[in-house]
C-alpha angles and dihedrals in degrees: 000000000000119000122233090257092054092049091052091049091052092050091052090050093052091045092054090048092053091049092051091049091050092050091050092051093048091048091051091050091051092050091049093050093050092049092049091050092053092048093050091048091053091053090057092060128075110255117248112245112244121235092022094279123127112239113255114265095023133099132208123184089190092058091048093048095049098042105120137180131188119265119255115262124228088248090063092060133070114252107292095182095248093126093048091048093243086131125019106198132027133175133174120188135184103224092185097061097021095239132130114242101186133358137181120180091332094160095053113119109250141165113255099200110188095351079085086079091075088067092043089054093047095052091045091052090057093061113020127086119241090213098047128096118228123202121224108237143172090300088090087068086070091064114105114250094240095046122115111276135167098201088227094107117067138164113293095014115139114220139171127237088251092057093045092051092048091051091046099046104031106039094016094236112190091198088062090050093056094043090052091046098054095042092048092050093048091048093047094049096036087229112124090177095067110128117242092252094047091046093053090048090051091048091054089051088055090048094050092045089053091047088057093047094053092049103261097147095163100049137092124171126201105172131041093225099044095247106167121280123156089231093052105091147134142164133246090253091053092046087055089056089048092050092050091048093048093048089056088074108080093211091055094044089051094047099049090053093059123103093196139356133191107244093181132349106302094359119102140188113217123198118246089212107104092194085075096049113096090200094055123094085227094056112136115191094209094051117118105168168259141173142297127215134191136175132141090254098041094040112201117338137177139184107196135179135190135179124208129168092347095310122112122202126190121203125195119196118180133188103359112175092222127062094221094035093078090059092048092051094046093048091049092049093050095045094046092042093057091046090050093049090053089061091052096057 
């Protein structure tokens, strides 16, 4: 028969055992609850595709936006002349994914020459009316004598925005640039009495303000036609921003893709971009723009674009020593760029 002390010891032993069992049960329940919560939370989220591929039948803008590929190396391209100084600056950009494909000295300060007219066109399109008629005035007297001119715009002539843009962007008519500049400035200010000189100055203020807004931190423009001025400069990366901005206007995108347009009955504007000319050795069937530029200081420049199988590439070629060389380099960049992108799919 157990003594009172032995009975008390046994009760304490059983009590400790019950406590330990209770603690173990509570711990197990907590662990189970936490695990269940994690599992339920995981079910609420979209599963990540394995292997980096998007599951068939689904879409993901995030996946498309973050898809990246390495830039092309110089060794992957035919000789462009960048090491022999035939051309000083080159840039190739995938406008569909927003990624650079190839770049050489793209932040170097350069003169843009008439590629400037893409920006002139873009600012004009913000203010001028497609259906209005604009009269050529004394502003064309401000055009330098050796600037590019078609002779199709003369004092007192009434022209539409469409005709002015085609003269500006196809033949690179400086008269069109100045007509657009003064009319844009007078429309923007609401002051039709602005002198030609004051209107051009105001227009260039609008241009430089817009350059800043679209992220062109290394650009400053002085003239609406790109006629040389030491303080009129840009970079290939900034010209890319200008090209993208200009192409966002349907009228500009349509115009720069034209080979010719009829300005007046029997009078035609013809593009200076040989990539668009089926009779040129530099013809590129996928080309749809953009703008040439030439001055003694800028040498021979080109902003070119092409679209193939839903992908648009933009090539910038600055300061090529040869008039035709810029087209050869741009065509090579576009051809090789599309071939390279095929290997990255």
